[in-house]
Residue, then its C-alpha position, 0 to 999 in steps of 0.5 A: m892230096r897231101r899238105t905240109i905246113v912250115l912255121l915261119s921265123a918266130g923272131l919276125i912275127a912275135l905276138v904284141a899285145g894291144s888293140a889297133s889305134a883305128q878305134n880312135a873316137t875321131p873319124r879319119n879320112l881314107i884314100l884308097f889308091v890303086p896303081d892298076g898292075l903295079r908289080g910289087r918290086i918294080v917300085t924304087p925311088q927312080t921308077a916311082p918316087a912318090m909310092a917309094e916314099l910313101r912305102d918307106k916312110g909308112a908301112n911296107f907290105q912286102n909280102s903282099h898278095s893278089l887273089f887268084p885268078t889275078f884280074t882286075m875286077a876279081n881283086g876289085s871285088a876283094m878290096a870293095s868288099g873284103h871277101y874272097l872270090g868264092d863269096t863275090g862270084t867275081f871270078s875273073n874279068t869275063i865270067y859265064t852268067g848262064r844267061p844272055i846280057a843285053h848290054s854285052n851283045n847278048t853274050v853269056t860270057p860278058f866282060l865286066e869292066v862296063n857299067p851297064v853290064l854290071l848293073e844288068v848282071d845285078e838285075h839277074f842276080g837279086g839286085d847285087y851280083l857281088n852279094e856282099e856290102t861294098l866299102l863306099k856304100m857302107a861309108r856313104e850310109r854311115g855319113y861319110s862323103t864318098a867318091a870313086i875316080g878312075k878306070h871304068g869297071p872297078t871304080f863302079i864296083f865300090d858303090h854299084t847297087d843303089k839307083v843313081g840319080a841327079a840328086g847326088l845321094h850316090s857316091i860321086i863316080i868319075d870314070d872313062a864313061t862320065g859324060s856319055k850314056n854309059g856313065v854315072p850321072l853327075s849331080d848338080e853340085m859336081k856339075e857346078a864344081l867342075t865348071k868352076a874349076n874350068l874342068p869338062l863334064a866329060t872324061p877325055s878319051r885314052g887317045e893313043n894309049g888306047k891302041a893295042g896294035d896288031a900282029k903287024t902294027p906295034g901298040t901304044t908308045i904313050a902313057n895314059v897321061a891326058q885322061q888321068a891328069y883330068m881325073a887327078d885334077v877332079a880329085a885334087k881340085v874338086v872332090l877333096p876341096m868339096f869334101k873339106a867344105r862339108n866338114k865331115p870324114f870322107v873316103l876317096v878311091f882313085w883307080s889309076r888305069d896305068p901302068d896296066g893300060s900302058q903295059h897291056n898295049t905296049g908297042d915296044s916289043l912287037n912279037t918279041i919277049t924282050p924288053g916286053i913290059n920293061g920297055p920305056t912305055s911301061m915305065a912311063g905308065i908307072r911314073n904316070a900313076d906315081n904323079n897321080l899319087a903325088q898330086l893327091r898328097k900335095a892337095l891333102d897337105e894344101l888343104g890341111l888334111a894330111a894329118s887326119t887321112n889314111i892313104i892305102v896304096s894297093s895294086d890289084h895284081g902284078f904283070s907279066t909279058i905275053s908268050k904265044e908259043s906252044k909245041t902241043s896245041p892243035a890251034a897253034k898249027i892252023s893258019y889265021e890271018d891275024t896270027p903269026k905262024d905257029f903262034l897261039p890264036m885268041g881262044f886257043v883253049a876253046i879250039d883245043l877243047a872242041k877238037a879234043l871233045n870232037l864237038p862243034l865250037f860256037d862263038p858267044n860274042d857272034k851271035n852264037a855262030r859256028v866257028a869255022d875250022n880256020a877261025h878263032p872266036r872273036a873274044g876267045n870265048g867259046l860254047i862247045g856242044k851241038d846246041p850253043a843255047k845248051p852247051d856242054v862246055v863254056v870257055a871264058t877267056n881272060g888272059g893268064s888263066d881261063l875259066i871253064y864251066i860245065p853246066a850240067k856238072e857232069r863228072k865224066l865230061a869234066d874228066r874228058v876236059i881235064k885229060a885234054l888239058l893235062e896234055q897241053d904244054y901251056v897248062s900249068g895247074l888245074f883247079v876243079d870245082d869241089e862238087l865234081g869230085n877229086f881228079p888226079g893232077t888237080l886241086p879243089m877250088s876250095q883250097l883257093g877260096l873259090k867256094g863260097k856264097a857266090v850267086v853267079p855260076h861257079p867255074s868247073i875248072v880253072v886253068n892256069f897257064r904256064s910262066w917263067s922269067s925272061g932273065c933279070d935280078e928280080p924274076t917277078n919283074c920279068s915274068v913271062q906267061i902264056a896268055d889267052t888274049v887278043l894281045r900280042q906276044g911281047q905285050g902285057m897280061h896277067g891272070s896267072f898263078s905266077r909270083g909275077d902276078t900274085l905279088n902286087f904292091t901294097a903300102a899305107i901311111g897315115p895316123d893309123f899306120k906305123s911309120s917306117y915299118v916293114d911288115p914280114l906277114p902275108v897280106s892280100n887285097a881281101d885284107v885291104g878291104a877288111t882293113a879299110a872297113k875297120l879304119l872307118g868303123l864300118t861293120q859289114k853284114s856278111k853273107g859269106k865267111l871268106i873274109g880278109r883279115v885287119m892288118t893290125e900289125a901295121m898299126p900303132n899297138g896292134a897285135t902281130p899274129k903268127a904266120y905259117a907257110g905251106t904246100v898242098t900237092s895233088k895226086p899225080s895224073a897219068n902222065g905224072l903231072r901234079t898241081v902244087l900250091n904254095f901258100q902262107r897262113v895267118g889264123s884262118q887266112r890263106y895267102f897264095d903265093a904260086a901254083g901249077f906244075p913244077g917247072r912251069t910256074l915262076g916262083l913255085e917252090v917244091n924241093g928246097g927253099k922256105q917251103k917244102t913239098a907235102g910228103k917229101 
C-alpha cells in the first residue's frame, strides 16, 4: 500500500489567528436542518431558492463530505455524535448484530430506521449501541429545550437512550410513528399545544409518496408534501413558539424525508436510467424540503428569534440513479418472477457468494429459511454456511454498498470471499477489517475511519459498487450506481463511494457564522456534529477518538487551518485490480472524496487532476 499527499493552494487556506465567536457568553439557539439525500450541487435559485439564499448569504461549505458508507443512519450517527462510524458502529442502515432482534422479526440483520429496533439494539449493547453521547441529550442535560422532528430513525437517534415517558423529560420527538405504538410518547404539554394549534396527535402517512412500485408498475410521482407539511407546522406553529415562551436557548433538529423518499421511489424512469433521479418527482421532493426550510425561517423571523439562532443545513448523503446490469453475475443469469431478464435481483451479492463458496444460502428475514435456487432473499440479506444459526458469512444488504461479516474471523475464508468479489464487474473497491490482515486489491478499513470503539460487530469486508455518470454538465448530479436493493433500475439509491454520493450539501447562517463566505476546506457530517456541540458550549465525554473538527474557518475571527489532498493505493490483485482512495486532510481529520477501482467509480482521480496516484 502506497500513499501520496499533495498540499492544496496555500492562497486559499492562509492561517488566520483568532478564536471562534461561538464562545460568546450569550447562549445561542440552533436549528439543524437535514434535507435527506440532497445532492451537493443540485441547489440553485430555481431548484431550491430557500437553501440557495441561505448558502449564498451565509457560509457555503462547497467541499462537503458524507461519510462512507453513504447511508442515512450512518451519517445521522455522525451528526448526532460528531464521531466517525468506527466509533458509532452505525456502519450502514442495515447491520449485523450477532443476535436476533425481536422487533425486526428476529433477524440478525436488522434495518435500523425503526424506533423499537433502535431501542432493542441499545439493550443488547450496554444501553447505548452508539457508544457516544448525542447532541440533543447533552443539550437537554445542560438545560436547553430540545426537539427532533422528521424521518423515522435518524430523528430518534439524536436522543435515544434515556427512558421516554409522558412526563416530558425527554426531547420532543415527532416522526412517522408519532401517535402509533412505535412512536415516542408525547408529553401532556405537547398534546395540549398540538390540540390548541388544531394539529392532530398522530403524524399522517406518506400516502402515494410511499409507493415504490415494482418491475412492471412505476413508483410514486408525488413528493412527500402532506406528511412534511404536518411536521413543518408542528415545528413552526407549536415547538418554536413553545421554546420562545420558555425563554431559554433551544436546539431543534428537522430531518426532512424529502428529497430522499421521492428520489428512492420515483416513478419517472421505470427500468431506464434516464431521467432517473432528475425527473419531475425528484425535483418536486427537493422543492418540498426547501419549502419546509423557508417555513421555519419565516417562523423564526416572526417570533423574533432569527438574530439569536444559528441554522446548519446538511444533507446526510448525495444520490444516484440505480442500474441493475451486470455481465458477470451468476445471479443475473437466473430467472426471477419479480426481476426483469438479465437484471440483478435483490440480494445478488449473497447469491453470488454462496455459489462461489459452494455453500447453502439462508434468509435471515424469513426465519432463516433456505433460499431456493430460483429465488432471492426477501430483503437481500443472506446467511451463508451449513448452519444458519452459525453462519460462515453474513451479507447485510444496503444499496450502493454492502457489508460482509465473517463471524469466526477466518483469514482463509476472507481470502476466498475477496477473490470471488474481485471477479464481479459490479464491484469497485473492497475494504477489509485490519484484524484479518492485508489482501491484494483491497485497503484496510482503518483508512476510512471504520475501526474504532464501536461496540457492535465490525464488518469484515465493505463492498463498494460500480458507479458512473449518465452524462450531464455536473457529473455528481447524474451519478449512476449498481445497487443491491428492492428498488428498480431508474429509481434512486445511495451508499457508494461515488463522489455523487459523498458530495452532500452543507451550508450555515446565523450570528456565529460569516456572511457570504465560501469555504474551500473539506468538511464532513462528523464536523457538523462537532461544530454544533461547540456552538452550544457542550463538551462530550468521548469514548472513541474518531471525532470531527469544529469548522472554525466559517466563524468570525475563527482560525483557518491548512488542508492537504492525497491518494492511497492498494497492491494489485491477481487480475490487476487496485482499490484507490482519494482523500483530503485537515490536521488529523480525513475527508473521503471517492474510492474504488480506476474506471469504475465516478469522481475517482488517478492520473492527473488535483490528486495523484501514489508511486506515480
